[in-house]
RODO-2510 file (C-alpha; in nm, 4 decimals, decimal comma):
residues 389
     n   res          X          Y          Z
     1     m     0,1085     0,9213     0,6884
     2     l     0,0508     1,1336     0,3849
     3     k     0,0724     0,8665     0,1189
     4     y    -0,3028     0,8491     0,0609
     5     a    -0,3027     0,6934    -0,2852
     6     a     0,0088     0,4866    -0,2660
     7     a     0,1981     0,4316    -0,5854
     8     a     0,3495     0,1049    -0,4719
     9     p     0,3135    -0,1398    -0,1863
    10     a     0,5546    -0,2208     0,0897
    11     v     0,8334    -0,4711     0,0461
    12     l     0,8730    -0,7222     0,3219
    13     g     1,1599    -0,9455     0,4232
    14     l     1,0352    -1,2777     0,5576
    15     g     1,3021    -1,5308     0,4830
    16     m     1,0570    -1,6457     0,2174
    17     a     1,1513    -1,6667    -0,1484
    18     a     1,1123    -1,3414    -0,3336
    19     g     0,8185    -1,3093    -0,5705
    20     v     0,8867    -1,4455    -0,9158
    21     l     0,8220    -1,1048    -1,0691
    22     g     1,0647    -0,9703    -0,8139
    23     a     1,1631    -0,6275    -0,6880
    24     p     1,4795    -0,4320    -0,7671
    25     a     1,7629    -0,4011    -0,5213
    26     r     1,7586    -0,1170    -0,2710
    27     a     1,9007     0,2232    -0,3511
    28     p     2,2807     0,2014    -0,3896
    29     a     2,4690     0,1788    -0,0658
    30     d     2,6740     0,4429     0,1003
    31     p     3,0082     0,2582     0,1371
    32     n     3,0585     0,4243     0,4762
    33     v     2,7465     0,2636     0,6277
    34     s     2,7188    -0,1061     0,7153
    35     v     2,4234    -0,3202     0,6069
    36     l     2,2039    -0,4817     0,8744
    37     a     1,9394    -0,7502     0,8402
    38     t     1,5922    -0,6657     0,7154
    39     a     1,3565    -0,5800     1,0002
    40     p     1,1195    -0,8572     1,1149
    41     g     0,7478    -0,8578     1,0496
    42     h     0,7542    -0,7065     0,7010
    43     p     0,5588    -0,8490     0,4087
    44     v     0,7669    -0,9860     0,1190
    45     n     0,7902    -0,8318    -0,2247
    46     i     0,4298    -0,7322    -0,2764
    47     i     0,4010    -0,6713    -0,6483
    48     s     0,2672    -0,3225    -0,7094
    49     r    -0,0131    -0,2276    -0,9440
    50     a     0,2495    -0,0924    -1,1804
    51     g     0,4366    -0,4211    -1,1449
    52     w     0,1400    -0,6313    -1,2587
    53     g     0,0480    -0,3830    -1,5300
    54     a    -0,2693    -0,2143    -1,4047
    55     d    -0,4189     0,0156    -1,6691
    56     e    -0,4929     0,3105    -1,4426
    57     s    -0,6837     0,4876    -1,7206
    58     i    -0,9834     0,2559    -1,6703
    59     r    -0,9981     0,3066    -1,2927
    60     r    -1,2738     0,5392    -1,1695
    61     g    -1,3306     0,7348    -0,8490
    62     i    -1,1032     0,7985    -0,5534
    63     p    -1,0236     0,5561    -0,2711
    64     r    -1,2704     0,5520     0,0161
    65     c    -1,1050     0,4898     0,3516
    66     g    -1,2742     0,3626     0,6658
    67     n    -1,1764     0,4182     1,0273
    68     g    -0,9404     0,1228     1,0434
    69     i    -0,9215    -0,2462     0,9594
    70     r    -1,1101    -0,4676     1,2045
    71     a    -1,1070    -0,8018     1,0197
    72     g    -0,9564    -0,9886     0,7269
    73     i    -1,1655    -1,1776     0,4704
    74     v    -1,0462    -1,4689     0,2564
    75     h    -1,1710    -1,5305    -0,0997
    76     h    -1,0772    -1,7375    -0,4009
    77     s    -1,0969    -1,6214    -0,7610
    78     a    -1,2692    -1,9410    -0,8841
    79     t    -1,0428    -1,9297    -1,1898
    80     g    -0,8260    -2,2128    -1,3195
    81     n    -0,5372    -2,3697    -1,1294
    82     g    -0,3113    -2,4664    -1,4189
    83     y    -0,1159    -2,1437    -1,4476
    84     a     0,2563    -2,0734    -1,4445
    85     p     0,4101    -1,8093    -1,2157
    86     t     0,4599    -1,5813    -1,5143
    87     d     0,0855    -1,6021    -1,5913
    88     s    -0,0263    -1,4539    -1,2602
    89     a     0,0060    -1,0863    -1,3516
    90     a    -0,2173    -1,1414    -1,6549
    91     i    -0,4737    -1,3177    -1,4346
    92     v    -0,4756    -1,0219    -1,1952
    93     r    -0,5216    -0,7864    -1,4915
    94     s    -0,8181    -0,9901    -1,6140
    95     i    -0,9805    -0,9787    -1,2683
    96     y    -0,9164    -0,6037    -1,2554
    97     e    -1,0795    -0,5508    -1,5954
    98     c    -1,3762    -0,7709    -1,5018
    99     h    -1,4409    -0,5864    -1,1759
   100     t    -1,3787    -0,2424    -1,3244
   101     l    -1,5465    -0,2676    -1,6634
   102     a    -1,7910    -0,5594    -1,6519
   103     h    -1,9144    -0,5090    -1,2945
   104     g    -1,8709    -0,1313    -1,2910
   105     w    -1,6934    -0,1274    -0,9541
   106     g    -1,4384     0,1339    -1,0579
   107     d    -1,1415    -0,0857    -0,9601
   108     i    -1,0469    -0,4353    -0,8553
   109     g    -1,2551    -0,5359    -0,5557
   110     y    -0,9902    -0,7095    -0,3405
   111     n    -0,7240    -0,5353    -0,1343
   112     a    -0,4645    -0,7970    -0,2289
   113     l    -0,4300    -1,1214    -0,4225
   114     v    -0,1978    -1,4205    -0,3750
   115     d    -0,1177    -1,6848    -0,6360
   116     k    -0,0350    -2,0509    -0,5769
   117     y     0,3379    -1,9731    -0,5869
   118     g     0,3108    -1,7291    -0,2962
   119     q     0,3392    -1,4166    -0,5091
   120     m     0,1514    -1,1260    -0,3503
   121     f    -0,0188    -0,8601    -0,5636
   122     e    -0,1411    -0,5165    -0,4625
   123     g    -0,5143    -0,4926    -0,5189
   124     r    -0,7449    -0,1949    -0,4880
   125     f    -0,5865     0,1463    -0,5430
   126     g    -0,5210     0,3588    -0,2367
   127     g    -0,2394     0,1826    -0,0550
   128     i    -0,2119    -0,1480     0,1272
   129     t    -0,1353     0,0267     0,4559
   130     k    -0,4574     0,2312     0,4380
   131     p    -0,8078     0,1110     0,5418
   132     v    -0,9238     0,1253     0,1794
   133     e    -1,2810     0,0065     0,1349
   134     g    -1,3060    -0,2539    -0,1384
   135     i    -1,5962    -0,4264    -0,3108
   136     h    -1,5559    -0,7918    -0,2230
   137     t    -1,7976    -0,9040     0,0503
   138     g    -2,1545    -0,7787     0,0266
   139     g    -2,2629    -0,6040     0,3467
   140     f    -1,9145    -0,6204     0,5005
   141     n    -1,6836    -0,4111     0,2841
   142     t    -1,6281    -0,1387     0,5454
   143     d    -1,3311    -0,1725     0,7829
   144     t    -1,2341    -0,5121     0,6407
   145     w    -0,9368    -0,6158     0,4269
   146     a    -0,9839    -0,8861     0,1642
   147     v    -0,7247    -1,1239     0,0211
   148     c    -0,8116    -1,3352    -0,2822
   149     m    -0,6380    -1,6676    -0,3409
   150     i    -0,5939    -1,7014    -0,7173
   151     g    -0,7380    -2,0332    -0,8318
   152     d    -1,0420    -2,2566    -0,7906
   153     l    -1,0270    -2,4061    -0,4416
   154     s    -1,3566    -2,5915    -0,4606
   155     q    -1,1761    -2,9260    -0,4683
   156     a    -0,8063    -2,8460    -0,5058
   157     p    -0,6511    -2,7204    -0,1802
   158     p    -0,4335    -2,4097    -0,1682
   159     t    -0,0626    -2,4785    -0,2006
   160     p     0,1620    -2,4475     0,1073
   161     e     0,3206    -2,1400    -0,0530
   162     q    -0,0187    -1,9787    -0,1026
   163     l    -0,1323    -2,0548     0,2521
   164     r     0,1876    -1,9205     0,4010
   165     a     0,1727    -1,6000     0,1968
   166     v    -0,1963    -1,5379     0,2743
   167     g    -0,1422    -1,5940     0,6461
   168     q     0,1673    -1,3771     0,6631
   169     l     0,0084    -1,0995     0,4605
   170     l    -0,3034    -1,0941     0,6796
   171     g    -0,0962    -1,1148     0,9975
   172     w     0,1144    -0,8183     0,8882
   173     r    -0,1816    -0,6074     0,7788
   174     l    -0,4017    -0,6800     1,0818
   175     a    -0,1130    -0,6021     1,3170
   176     m    -0,1210    -0,2422     1,1950
   177     d    -0,4622    -0,2079     1,3605
   178     a    -0,3830    -0,4277     1,6620
   179     v    -0,6218    -0,7035     1,5494
   180     n    -0,5678    -1,0508     1,6957
   181     p    -0,5928    -1,3025     1,4067
   182     n    -0,7304    -1,5632     1,6489
   183     g    -0,9813    -1,3248     1,8047
   184     t    -1,3382    -1,2308     1,7192
   185     v    -1,5040    -0,9126     1,6015
   186     v    -1,8592    -0,7766     1,5972
   187     l    -1,9372    -0,6196     1,2605
   188     t    -2,2503    -0,4370     1,1477
   189     s    -2,4008    -0,5524     0,8197
   190     a    -2,4760    -0,2948     0,5531
   191     g    -2,7315    -0,5374     0,4114
   192     g    -2,7949    -0,5928     0,0438
   193     p    -2,8636    -0,8898    -0,1818
   194     d    -2,5178    -1,0458    -0,1443
   195     t    -2,5190    -1,1141     0,2300
   196     r    -2,7169    -1,3420     0,4602
   197     f    -2,7300    -1,0709     0,7258
   198     p    -2,9885    -0,7912     0,6946
   199     q    -2,8894    -0,4299     0,7339
   200     g    -2,8096    -0,3495     1,0960
   201     a    -2,7424    -0,7088     1,2004
   202     t    -2,4335    -0,7456     1,4212
   203     p    -2,2851    -1,0944     1,3855
   204     t    -1,9819    -1,1996     1,5885
   205     l    -1,7205    -1,3315     1,3476
   206     p    -1,3618    -1,4572     1,3578
   207     s    -1,1109    -1,1772     1,3028
   208     i    -1,0148    -1,3638     0,9859
   209     f    -1,3236    -1,5117     0,8230
   210     a    -1,4249    -1,6415     0,4826
   211     h    -1,6588    -1,4865     0,2279
   212     r    -1,9067    -1,7721     0,2797
   213     d    -1,9332    -1,6911     0,6511
   214     v    -2,1431    -1,3856     0,5658
   215     g    -2,2438    -1,4330     0,2033
   216     d    -2,4621    -1,6690     0,0047
   217     t    -2,1608    -1,8221    -0,1704
   218     a    -1,9235    -2,1180    -0,1536
   219     c    -1,6204    -1,8858    -0,1655
   220     p    -1,3336    -1,9604    -0,0972
   221     g    -1,4326    -2,3116    -0,2016
   222     n    -1,4670    -2,6188     0,0189
   223     a    -1,0974    -2,7040    -0,0082
   224     g    -0,9980    -2,3459     0,0642
   225     y    -1,2378    -2,3106     0,3572
   226     a    -1,0897    -2,6185     0,5225
   227     f    -0,7670    -2,4241     0,5784
   228     m    -0,9108    -2,1169     0,7509
   229     e    -0,7746    -2,2202     1,0925
   230     r    -0,4334    -2,2745     0,9363
   231     i    -0,4419    -1,9245     0,7859
   232     r    -0,5331    -1,7764     1,1258
   233     d    -0,2497    -1,9623     1,2965
   234     i     0,0069    -1,8411     1,0422
   235     a    -0,1243    -1,4864     1,0735
   236     a    -0,1046    -1,4992     1,4534
   237     r     0,2602    -1,6050     1,4423
   238     f     0,3388    -1,3228     1,2030
   239     r     0,1610    -1,0290     1,3621
   240     q     0,4655    -0,8634     1,5163
   241     v     0,4628    -0,4931     1,4327
   242     p     0,8100    -0,3671     1,3384
   243     n     0,9093    -0,0666     1,5441
   244     a     1,0742     0,2449     1,4099
   245     q     1,4206     0,1337     1,5178
   246     d     1,3833    -0,1990     1,3340
   247     l     1,2745    -0,0137     1,0217
   248     a     1,5652     0,2280     1,0513
   249     e     1,8125    -0,0582     1,0839
   250     s     1,6636    -0,2309     0,7795
   251     m     1,7307     0,0851     0,5749
   252     q     2,0992     0,1064     0,6651
   253     g     2,3418     0,0871     0,3775
   254     g     2,1184     0,2678     0,1287
   255     a     2,1126     0,6172    -0,0167
   256     i     1,7693     0,6863     0,1338
   257     y     1,9001     0,6074     0,4805
   258     a     2,2025     0,8319     0,4268
   259     r     1,9815     1,1246     0,3197
   260     w     1,7461     1,0724     0,6147
   261     q     2,0390     1,0678     0,8566
   262     a     2,1805     1,3849     0,6993
   263     m     1,8456     1,5531     0,7736
   264     g     1,8561     1,4535     1,1398
   265     g     1,7175     1,0997     1,1359
   266     m     1,4572     1,0250     1,4013
   267     t     1,4671     1,3800     1,5366
   268     g     1,4733     1,5473     1,1951
   269     p     1,1770     1,6990     1,0084
   270     l     1,0665     1,3673     0,8538
   271     g     1,0563     1,1843     1,1860
   272     a     1,0617     0,8070     1,2229
   273     p     1,0178     0,5616     0,9331
   274     t     0,6748     0,3987     0,9100
   275     s     0,7472     0,1602     0,6208
   276     p     1,0423    -0,0399     0,4928
   277     e     1,2203     0,0654     0,1758
   278     a     0,9928    -0,0258    -0,1146
   279     p     1,0109    -0,0337    -0,4955
   280     s     0,8027     0,1593    -0,7442
   281     g     0,8600     0,0378    -1,0960
   282     d     1,1968    -0,0839    -1,2161
   283     s     1,4409     0,1652    -1,0648
   284     i     1,2606     0,3819    -0,8073
   285     r     1,2777     0,3268    -0,4312
   286     y     1,0989     0,5057    -0,1485
   287     v     1,0485     0,5057     0,2286
   288     v     0,7517     0,6635     0,4055
   289     f     0,8157     0,8516     0,7314
   290     a     0,5888     0,9999     0,9969
   291     n     0,6002     1,3406     0,8275
   292     g     0,6753     1,2641     0,4637
   293     a     0,8832     1,0386     0,2392
   294     i     1,2135     1,0093     0,0556
   295     y     1,2209     0,8943    -0,3072
   296     w     1,5322     0,7749    -0,4888
   297     s     1,6158     0,6975    -0,8510
   298     p     1,9466     0,6750    -1,0393
   299     a     1,8664     1,0003    -1,2206
   300     t     1,7509     1,2097    -0,9235
   301     g     1,9189     1,0711    -0,6142
   302     a     1,7389     1,0622    -0,2791
   303     q     1,5021     1,3571    -0,2323
   304     p     1,2670     1,4254     0,0619
   305     l     0,9003     1,5268     0,0360
   306     s     0,6613     1,6469     0,3039
   307     g     0,3536     1,8513     0,3822
   308     r     0,1336     2,0165     0,1240
   309     i     0,3867     1,9756    -0,1557
   310     y     0,3924     1,6011    -0,0899
   311     e     0,0113     1,5940    -0,0925
   312     a    -0,0040     1,7925    -0,4164
   313     w     0,2435     1,5556    -0,5786
   314     a     0,0278     1,2644    -0,4611
   315     t    -0,2797     1,4295    -0,6158
   316     l    -0,0873     1,4433    -0,9440
   317     r    -0,0214     1,0647    -0,9209
   318     y     0,3264     1,0672    -0,7712
   319     e     0,6139     0,9725    -1,0028
   320     r     0,3685     0,8422    -1,2636
   321     g     0,2228     1,1905    -1,3032
   322     p     0,3371     1,4772    -1,5253
   323     l     0,6001     1,6109    -1,2847
   324     g     0,8019     1,2937    -1,2466
   325     l     1,0326     1,2610    -0,9471
   326     p     1,1665     1,5377    -0,7231
   327     t     1,5145     1,6612    -0,8100
   328     s     1,5643     1,8798    -0,5012
   329     a     1,4353     1,9181    -0,1491
   330     e     1,2108     2,2083    -0,0531
   331     i     1,3613     2,5522    -0,1069
   332     q     1,2344     2,7935     0,1574
   333     e     1,1549     3,1485     0,0435
   334     p     0,9749     3,4274     0,2354
   335     e     0,6415     3,3853     0,0542
   336     w     0,6821     3,0487    -0,1163
   337     i     0,8135     2,6996    -0,0586
   338     v     0,9416     2,5614    -0,3887
   339     q     1,0424     2,2104    -0,4884
   340     n     1,1924     2,1121    -0,8223
   341     f     1,0823     1,8032    -1,0152
   342     q     1,1960     1,6409    -1,3374
   343     h     0,9344     1,8221    -1,5461
   344     g     0,8406     2,1296    -1,3455
   345     t     0,7986     2,2709    -0,9949
   346     l     0,5500     2,2687    -0,7089
   347     n     0,5089     2,5980    -0,5258
   348     f     0,3363     2,6373    -0,1882
   349     n     0,2013     2,9849    -0,1072
   350     r     0,2462     3,0479     0,2652
   351     q    -0,0336     3,3071     0,2808
   352     t    -0,3051     3,1261     0,0846
   353     s    -0,2021     2,7661     0,1643
   354     t    -0,2449     2,6778    -0,2036
   355     v    -0,0055     2,4755    -0,4153
   356     m     0,0640     2,5627    -0,7772
   357     t     0,2404     2,3546    -1,0359
   358     v     0,4495     2,5152    -1,3079
   359     m     0,5259     2,3077    -1,6173
   360     d     0,6515     2,4481    -1,9465
   361     g     0,5851     2,7987    -1,8176
   362     v     0,2185     2,7256    -1,7420
   363     a     0,0987     2,7645    -1,3811
   364     s    -0,2090     2,5938    -1,2379
   365     v    -0,3525     2,5320    -0,8914
   366     v    -0,3400     2,1752    -0,7617
   367     p    -0,6680     2,0697    -0,5936
   368     p    -0,6399     1,9903    -0,2218
   369     p    -0,6452     1,6255    -0,1104
   370     p    -0,9863     1,4564    -0,0761
   371     v    -1,1876     1,4902     0,2417
   372     g    -1,1238     1,1962     0,4702
   373     g    -0,7641     1,1574     0,3596
   374     p    -0,4641     1,1681     0,5918
   375     p    -0,3822     1,4701     0,8092
   376     v    -0,2309     1,7711     0,6389
   377     q     0,1201     1,8767     0,7366
   378     l     0,0769     2,2551     0,7190
   379     e     0,3987     2,3923     0,5791
   380     r     0,2956     2,7551     0,6320
   381     f     0,3668     2,7009     1,0023
   382     s     0,7170     2,5708     0,9373
   383     v     1,0176     2,7859     1,0131
   384     a     1,2082     2,8923     0,7014
   385     r     1,5346     2,6999     0,6810
   386     n     1,8265     2,6749     0,4457
   387     p     1,7437     2,4678     0,1363
   388     v     1,8740     2,1130     0,1166
   389     v     1,9570     2,0426    -0,2470
***
C-alpha cells in the first residue's frame, strides 16, 4: 500500500459500541446499490490523530518502519482513573506533548491507546497498518506494536470495555502479520538502560507481552498485568483477517464503492480493497486499495489516487496539506499525468519521473517518498487512457 504516513486510522465494525468521540457516517449511498453488513475482523472507530487533536506542528522526523510486526506490547499510562469519556482526547494530547516535547521523542511513543470506556486512539504517526517503530519499550521497539491502557492499573483493574478493546485491537493488528496471539516469539534486544536484556540477547517471549516482561518497570501495573492472559485470549478470538471480498461487501452502498466499481472493481487499476472505509476529520471518507485509494467529501465527490501522484500528495500531508482533496481523477497526456486538487494540481513528468505541484501559478518539485517506504507505483509505465473526471 502507498499510504505511508496515514492521515487517519481504519474504522472497524465489531458489534461493539462506537467510540464516544465517534466517526461520521459513510459516504452517501448510491440508491441503486444495496447495503450489506460490515465485514468481520475490522477494528472499531479508531479515533484518528486529527480526531483527538494532535498538534502536528510539534512532531519531528519521519516515521521509521520495520520489516513487520512480530509481537504486541501492553502498557499503562500510570495516569489517573477518574476521567470522563470526553476527557480522553485531552489525556492523549498531554501524553503526546510529554513524549514529544519533554522527552524529545519526536512524537507519542505508543502505536495506539485505549481508554477505560473502550475508545481507541491512533498513536504514533505513520499509520496503524504499517510496522511503525515507536518509542515505548527500551530495547524492543523494533518490529513490535504497543498499546497503552489509559489509567493507573497498579491496583485498579482495567475495565471490561478496556480489556475487550485492547484484545480486539491487538488481535486485528497482529493478524496482518500472521502472528498468533497465543504463540511465542524470539526477539533480539537492542540493549540500553531501560531493558533487563543486554544488546544481542534473544529472549523467547509471548507474542503479546507486557512492558515489565523486558523492562525494569512495573508497567502495566500489577492489576493490569494480571489480565495479560485474558488479553491474549480476546486477541486470539479476533484475529480473523478480512479478505478482499469481505471488504468490498462492507463498502457497498457508498459513493466510494460506486466509483471503484465504475473503474472496474477488483480487476480495475486500483485492484482489491485493503482497508475498510474510514473517516478523516468530520466529513472526509477514504478506502485504501492495492494500487491506490479513493477519497470522498461532500465538496469533491469520490476521486481515485494512485502511483507517484498519490505518493506526492502523501508527502504534502494528504488532505491536511496545501492542496486539499482531489477534485478529478488523473488526466493522461502524452508527456504528463495531471490531477486536479482543491487548491492546485499535481503533475507527473513521464520522462523524468518527477512530480511538480502548481499552486497559485507557482510550480515546485515534490520530493520523492522516504527510503524504506512502500513500493512505488511507476505511472510512467502506465498506458495512457481516457481521463475519468
